[in-house]
N, C-alpha and C positions, 0 to 999 in steps of 0.2 A: 318437702313432705309428700308431694303427689306420688313419688316413687318409693315411699317408705323410708325407714331409718337405716342408718349404717351401723351394723352391730359389731361389737367387740366381744370376744369370749375370754373371760378371766378364769384361767386354770384349764388343764388339758386332760382331765381324767375321763372315766367311762361316760358319765352323764353329760359332760361337755361334748364328747364325741357324738352322742345320740342326738342331743338338741341341735348341734350345728348341722348335722346331716338332715334333720327335719326342716330347719330353716331354709337350707339351700334347695332341698327337694321341692319346696313349695314357693320358690321364686323370690325369697327374701335375700337381703344383701348382708353378707358377712365380710367385713373389710380387714379385720385385725384379730390377732390372738396374742395373749400375754401369759407368760409362765415365769416362775422363778428360775427355771432352767431353760435357757435360750434354745438348747438343742431340742428339747421337747416341744417348744413352741414352733420351731422350724419344721420338725417332723409333722406336727399337727397341721400346720399351714399347708405343707406339701400335699398331705392326704386330702384336704378339703379345698385345695386351690385358693387359699386365702392370700391376699397380696402382702399384708404387713405383719411382721412378727416383732414382739417386744420381749426383752429379757427380764422384765419386772412388771408387777401389777401397777406400780405407779406410772411407768412409761405408757402402759396401755391406757390408764385413766386419762393421761394428758394427751393422748394421740389426737391429732387434728382430723383424722379421717374416721372418727367414731362419734356417734350420737347417743347410743345406748349400749350398756354393758350387761351381759349375762354373767352373774356371779355363780361359779360352779365349784367353789372350794368345799372342803369338808365343813361340817356344821360349825365348829368353833371359830371359823374364819369368815363366816358369812358377813357379820357386821363390819369387820375390818375392810373387806373388799367393797361392800356397799358404800360405806362412808368415804372411802378413797375415791370411788367413782362419782358420788354426789358432790364432793368437794371440788372435783374437777369439772363440774357442770354437766355430767352425764346422767341420763335416766338409767334406772337399774331394774333388772329382772333378777330376783334373788332366789336361788334354789331353796326349796322347802327342806326343813322348816325355816321360817323367815329368819330366825336367829337361834342361838343356843339357849337363850333365856329371855324373859320378858324385858328386863332393863336394856339388853342389847337391841331387841326389836323396837322398843320405844325410841331409842337413840336414832335408829335408821329413819323411823317415821318423822321424828322432829326435824332431822336434818333435811329430809326431802321437802317438807313443808316450808322450812326456812329458805331453801334454795329455789322453790317453785318448780320442783322436778317430780317426775313420776317414779315411785318405788313400788314395785309389784312383786308379790310372792309367786314363785313359779309352782303353784299348786295346779298343775296342768289339767287335772280332772274337771275342775270347775268350768272349763271352756270347751269341753268335748260336746259333740252334737247331742248325745243321749242325755247329758245333764242339762242342757238347755231345754230339751223337751220335758224332762222331769220337773224343772222349775215352772214351766208353763202349766203343767197339769196341777201342781200344787197351788199356784196362784189362782187357777180357775175353780178350785174347790173340788176337783174330781175325786179326791180321796176322802172327802168329808173331814172330820177331825182326826189329825194324825195322833196315833196312840204310841207308836214305837218305831224305832229305826234299828235294824240289825245290819252289821257289816263286819267282815273280817279281812285280815291281810296277813297271810302267813307264807313265807318262802323258806326253802331249804338253802340257806346261805352258809358260807364257810364258817367253821367253828374254830379255826386256827386263832389262838389268842393274839397273834400279830396282825390279823386281818382288821381292816377299818371297822367292820360291823361289831367286832368284839373288843375294840380298843377304847377304853374310857377317855383317853386323852384326845380322841377324835370324835367325841360325842356319840360313841357306839351304843348298840342295843336295839331291840326291836321297836321301841316306842318312837324315837325320833326319825328312824328311817322308814318304817312300815306303818306304825300306829298312827302317824300323822294323817294318813289317808282316811281311815274311818272316822277319826276325830273331826277332821275338816268337813267330811260328809255330814256328820251329825250337826255341826254348826250350820252348814248350808241349809239343811232341812228344818231344823228346830231352833236355831239361834243359840243364844248364850244359855248354858246350863245353870240351874239353881244350885245343884249339889253334885259332887263328884265322888265316886267310890272306885278304888282301884286296888288290885292285888297283882303280884308279879312273882315269877320264879327267876332267880338270878343265874347268869352264866358264871363260869369259873373266874372270869376277870372282874366280876362285880356289876357289869351292865345287865339290863333285863333281857333274859332269854325269851320270855313270853309275858304278856301283860293282858289282863282282863279288866274292862272298864264299864261302869254303868254311870251314865249321866241322867239326871232327872231334871224336869222342867216345871215351871209354875203351873202349867196346864195339867200336870200329872203324867205327861208323856215321858217315855224312857228311851234312851239309846243304849243298846247292848253291843259292845264292841270288843274285838279280840285281835291280838297281834302276836305272832311267833316268828322267830328268826332262824330256827333250825328244823322246820317242818313245813311242807307245802299244804296249805289249807284250800278250801273250796273257792275262796275269793269271790263270793257272791254277796249281794246286799239286797235288803228289802225295806220298804217303807209301808207301814201298816196303818190304814185309816179305817174309819167307821163305815165308809161307803165303798172302799176299794183298796187294793194294795198294788204296789209296784214291786216286781221281782226283777232285779237286774242280773243278767247272765254273767258268768265268769268271762273275762277278768273284769270285774265291775268298774275298777278305777282306770282301766284302759278304754279305748273306743269300744263300746259294748252295745248290745241290744237289750231290750227289756220288754216285759209284758205287764200291762195294766189289767188286773183281774177283779171281777166282781166278788162279793163275799162267798158266793157258791163256787168259786173257782173258774167261772166262765171268762173267756177272753173278751175284754172290752176294746183293747187296742194292743197291737204288736208293733213296736218300734224296732226297725232294723237299721243298724248303724251304717252309714255310707262308707264306701271304700275311701281310704285316706292314704295319701303318700307319706310314708314314714310311720312313726309311732303316734303322731297326733300332738306332739309337744310344740308345734309351731303355733297352735291356736292361742296360747298364752302370750307369745311374742306379738302376734297380730293384735291382740287385745291391748297390749301396751302401746302399740303404734296408733291404734284408734283413740286411745285416751289422750295421747300427746297431740294428735291432729285436732281433737275437739277443744283443746285448751284447758281441759279439766286436769285434775291431779289424781283421780282414781275412778274406777268403774264400778258398776253395780254388782258384778259377779263376785268380787272379793275386795271390799273396801279396805283401806290401809289399817283402819282402827280394828277391823275384824282379824286381820293377820296378827296384830299385836296381841289381841285378846286370846287368840288360839294358842299362841306361845305361852300365855298365862295359864291356860288349861293344861298344857304339857308340864309346866312347872309344878302345878298343883298335884298332878299325877305323880311326878317324880318325888315330891315330898312324901306322898303317901307310901310309895314303894321303896323309899330310902335310896334313890339313885341321885348321886351328886357327882358332878364332873370336876376334875382337878382345876384349881384356880377359882372356883366359884365361891 
């Protein structure tokens, strides 16, 4: 453990490529990759100089040279990959959203607890330096009483109905790919919402093209959130308090800088994000390694129960906007 965990990568798509690059760029150990297509696993391993390749996810899960597995499959297969790894005695970092729906998320959490293993949602924003400082300011009461959270995430992604983002069989739509970021952000700042309101505009394939969400809380606070999959938005976020506000620069869910402002707009603090090797997705893997080393099963940044509850919020939004995936 002194030298960290040996990581296996389950699936070889774009996000697996980015995360693997980040792990290696920051001195972490990646020993194996698994794919249902051995040729893809071999090509991925060659590109990242990974020693072991496996032609199935089960082979990767059972690999003796792996301690933890990053599950990078499309949304409908997160639970399957996570459960496979946990049953093989491996800790798991599961790409967000934690699962396609709350029953699947609860199944992952139950299995992890039964096996005494760490299951962590790869909501990488939670672990970035600027979000650590934001939580410090909130805990110190620097904002006074929080009244509102504003956050958006819009990207101009492919509209081809065959693309993953537009394909309902792959859990497509703006909500699960992009909207998960502002929703998790609101949970991070305000906790569990008391009430959820959502409206959406569908794409031709039936998934949500864009969705607007208002979460309300027992304190009267509100989170006003928006996501869109075929247009680039400002991708900024703000936390509004009675004594100050935090304005997070674009792109707020990436390594970002922010300004703490007084009610009159004056600058109280300017946080400049440090230079980071890669995109910053290694911080979540480091968090998992710290949790394992401590002997705990979860960390304070994103408890397992919260990941399950956030998927429940996504489910509630989907019910309101009429988004149901095949097989549910």
